[in-house]
N, C-alpha and C positions, 0 to 999 in steps of 0.2 A: 489929634489926640487919640491915644489908644486906651483900651480897657485891659488892665492886668488883673489876674487873680493870683495872689501870692499865698502860699501856705508855709507856716512856720511850725516845726515840730517841737516836742517837749524840751529837748536840750537847748533849743534856740530861745525859749522863753522860760528858762529854769528859775530865774530869780529877778529881782527888781532891776539890777544892772543889765541883764539880758533884755528885759522888756524895754528899757530905755534905748538900747542899741537897735532893737528891731523897730521901734517907733521912728528912730532916726532914718533907718533904711526905707521905711514906708514913706516918710516925709520927702526923702530925696526923689523917689519915684513920682510922688505927687507934684513936687516942685518942677519936674521935667515936663509937666503938662498932662500927665496921664491920670485917668480915673483908676481907683484901686479898690478891690474887694479882697479882704484878707481872711483866711481860714487859719485858726490856731488849734493846737493840741493842748492837753493839760500840761501844767508846769512840771518839768523835770520828771521825777518818778512818782508823781502823786497818784496816778492810776493804779500802780502796783501797791502803793500804800493803802488805797481805799479797798482794793481786793483783799489784802491781808487783814485789814480791819473787819471786813464783812465775815471772813472765815474764822475770826476769833470768836464771833458770837454765834455763827452757824456754819459748820464745815461744808454744807452743801446748800448755799443760799438760793432762794427763789430768784429765777432769772429776771422777772419783771422788776423786782425790788433792786436787783443788781444794776439794772439799767437806770433806775431812778438815782441810785448812788453814783455810779460812774460818770453819768452825764454832768455832774456838778463840777468835775475837774475842768472841763472846757469852758464852762460858764464863768468860773473864776478867772480863767485866762483872758476871755474876751473883755471882761470888765476892767481888769488891770491894764491891759494893753490900750484900751480906749482912753483911760485916764492918762496914760503915758503920752499918747498923741495929743490930748488936750493940753498937757503941760508944755508941749512943743508948738502950740498954736495951731494945731490941725483940727478942723471940724470933723468929728468921727462919731459913730454910733455903733453900739454892740447889739448883736442879736443871737438868740439861741438858734439851733437848727430848725425847730418848728417855726419860729418867728420869721426865718428866712424862706419858708415855704417848702422845706424838704420833707417829702412824704416817703414812708418806707412800707415794707410788708409787715406781717405780724410776728416775725421770728425775733425774739428777744436775744440780746447779746451778739447776734450775728445777722442783723437785719440787712436787707438789700434796699437801695434807693429805687423807688418805683416811679418817682416823678418830682419835679421841682416847680413851684409856682412863685417866680421871683419878683412879683409886682412890687412888694415892699422894698426889696433890694434896689430895683430900678428907680423907685421913687426917691430914695435917699441919694443914689448916684446923681440923678438929675438935679438934686438940691445942692450938689457940690460936696457931699460928705464922703469920707472913707468909711466903708461898711466892714465891721469886724464880726465874722460869723464863727460860732462854735462848731468845730469839726466833730465827726464821730457820732452824730446823733440826728434823729429825725422823729417824725410823728407817725404812729401806726394808724390804720383805718379805724381803730377803736379809740383814737385820741390819747394813746399812751406814748410815752417817750421810749424810744428804742435806740440802742447803740449799734454801730456797724462792724464791730469786731476790731481786732488789732490792726493798726494802720488805717483805720477808717477815715481819718482826717484827710488823707491823700485822696480818697474816693470823693469825699465832700468837695474838695477843691476842684477836682477835674469835672465832676458833675455840675458844679456851679458855673465853671468856665464854659461848659457846653451849653447850659441853659441861658447864660448871659451872652453867648456868642463872643466871648472874650478874645482879644487878639493873642494872648499868651497866658499859659498857666505855669507859674514858677514855683517849684517845690524847694524851699530852703531847708537845709538840714545841717548836721554837724560835720558832713564831709563835702568836698568840693565837686562832686559828680559821681558817676558810676564807674567803678573800677573793674578790671578784669577778674578780680576776686577780692575777698576781704583782705585789705592790706595788713590787718592785725595777724593774719595767718601767714600770708606770703609777702615778704618784705619788698620783693621786686614787682608787685602788682602795679599796674599803671592805669591812669585815668583815661577813659574813652571820650573822645570829643563828640561822637555820635553813635547811635545804635538804632536798629530797627524796632518798631513796636513789637513784632513777634519775638525777637530776642529778649527784650525787656520783660515781656509778659511771661516767657518761660522762666527767666531768672527770678522774677518776683515770686512766681508760684512755687519755685523749687527751693526757696529759703533765703534768697538775697534780701536784705533788709532795707534797701534804699527806697523802694516804692512798693505799694500794695498792688497785688495783681489786678484787683477789680478797678483800681484807678487807671491802670494801663489799658484795660479793656474799654473803659469809657473813652479814653483819649483816642484809641484807634477807631472805635465805632463812630465817634462824632468829629473826628479830624481836629482834635484839640492840639495846638502847638505846646509841647511839653518840654520843660527845661529843669534839670536838677542842678542846684547851686548851693554854695556854702553861705550860711547866714553870718559867719564869722570873718570871712575874707572876701574881698571883691576881686574875683577872677572868673574867667569863663568856666561854665560847667559842662554838663553833657546834654546834648539835644537828643530827644527821643522822637523819631520821625518815621514816616513811611519808608519802606525798604527801597533802596536804589541799587542799580546794577553793581556799582563798585563794592558794595558791602559783601558780595559773594566771594571776593578775592581773599578774605580772611575766613578760614575754615571754622575755627573755634574762637569766639569772641569773649566768652566769659565762663567762669566756673562758680557754681553755687553749692553750698553745703548746708544741710539742715540736720541739726542734732536733736531737734525736738520732735522726733518720730518714735512710733512704737509699732511693733509687728505683732499681729494677732493671727494665730493659726487654729482653724477649726480642724480637729483630728477625726479621721475616719468618717468622712461625710459620704453618704450614699452617692455613687456616681451615676446619676440619672438626670434626664432633662427637668428643668424647673427648679433644681436645688439652688443654683447660683442666684437666680432671680429672687427666690424667697429670702436668701441671706441678705442681699443688698437692698431689697425692698424694706426690710426691717431697719437697716442702718439709715436708709434715706429718710424714713419716717421719723427717726430720731435726730435728723439734721446733722448726721455725721458724714464728713467728707472723706471718702476712701481714695487713696492714691494708687499705689502699686498693688497688683493682684497676680498671684501665681497659684496655679493648681497643678499638683503633682500627677504623675501617671497613675492610672487606676490599678489597684491590686485587690483581687477577689471582690470587685464591685464597690470598693470604697477608695476614697482619695483624701489627701490633706489639702485644705484650701487656706492660703495665707494672704493677708493684705496689710497694708500700712495705714495708720491714721496719725494725726498730730497728737502730741501729748495733751494739748488743750482739749481734744475730744475723747480722751481716754476714759474719763469718768462716765461719759455718756455711753461709750462702747460697753463698759462693764455692765451698765444697766440693761442695755439692749441684748447682750449676748446670751443671757439665760433663755430668753424667749426664742432666740435663733437656734440654740443647741437643741431645745425641745422640738421646735418645728421641723428641723431638717434631720433630726435623730442622729446628730453627731455624737461621737464617743467622748469628746471632751474638748477643752480649749486651752491654749497655751499663749502666754504673753511674753514678749521680749522688749523691754524698755531700753536696752543697751545698744540700740541701732542708730545709724545715721544714714542720710542719703546724700550722695555726691553726684553732681550732674555737670556735663559739659554742654554748652549751647552755642550755636552759630548758624546763621542762614546759609553760610557757605557749605555746610554739611550736605545740603541737597545735591550739590554738583560735584562732590568729592567722594571717592570710595576709600575703603580701608580705615575709616576713622574708628570704628568699633574695635577692630583688631589692634590698632595702635594704642587705644585706651586700655584694653584688657591686658595686652602684653606688658605695658608699663606697670600696671598694678601688680601683675603676677611677678614681675622682676623684683618687686619690693615686698613680696610675700603678703600682699593685701588681698584677703579672700573676699569674693563677691557672693552675696547671699541671694539677691534678687536683681533683675534687670528690667528696665522699661525704656522704650524708645519712641521717638516721633521723628518727623522729617528733619527737625533742627535741634534735637537734643538726645542725649543718652544719659540715663540715670541708673545708678547702682546703689544697692543697700549693702552696708558692711557694718562691722562692729564699730561702735562710736569711738573707741579709743584710737582707731586708725584713720578717722576722717580727715584730720588736719594734715597728716602725712600724705594722704591720697590727693588732697587739693594741691599741695606743693609739687608732688610728683607730676600731676597732670598739667599744672601750669608750666613746669619746665619742659615736659614732653612736647607740648604744642607751642612752645616759645611765645607765650602770651605777652611777655614784656615787649614784643614787637607788634602787638595787636592794635595799639592806639591808632585811630584814623583821623 
């Protein structure tokens, strides 16, 4: 008998009919002789609705109170799904994140899991129950509830799988696996049977919506067997695993695009040691994740410094930037919210030359202008005007013939 951790996203538990279908899927796994721990997200778009409600009464709501509010969505889901299992004759019990022993740091709305004390979960598994855990949440050292940020239920599931030493962690979504790119943008995108942790980590961090990057980090660090599957169809999904030699035969395995980016430019910053450290110290203190950074060449002792942040962090950036401008004596600041980031990813890029040239040449041929560039061993990212992002994805998918990339 194996122990499975299964995670079901918001679209999978959107209404009563979906809840009943998911309960049936869980029952099938249980009837096969396996123990099951389930992590669920809030139903449908309820998290977005709660955010909108909060901003109706307070445009800039307190983050602790937002966590109190947003955590209720998952708590509704676990109770309803447990009732659906009871209706199908399955002994099950629901738990909040804190009840399941999930401990986080102090950072509200973007907390990180610091540890899990799964004694209560194990106790119920041994009693023969299915345990339904609210994703996206945990308890801070101050005993406040904190949420893990967008996609946090993925991280909850993988972290629980690691803590429980589960045989497999299955992420059930509204798609049947990981595709070479978003099939809504590129019609000939194909599903990948497998991909390396490093590839999935890059794609997740670069805008692919299938898995949260922190969930992939957990899976890689703790050796969790990870599988992405459809909750609506019974067919093989995508296995995310350690890299194997054959994976390098495919140079580019996937393309991600992220239209929820903003570019910030500090103008005429003094070009001297310590300025960059001062800028990014202030942003770090505000819990703002900076992505791509470009500094122009110095002119008369001053330079422009540009960086990208997520749209989600833009309000925090606005708050922090005044102090930064004053501290580093910049002449001004400029924001550009009409940008997008497009990235190609593949472990095969380590052993193949000319990939950057091929990418840049293809974009130039279609008059797609590049604003910023960032690279790693297995990825190349470029920033461009948001209106050209979808075309760029299609161009690059065709250029690298990713319809042949399925392994």
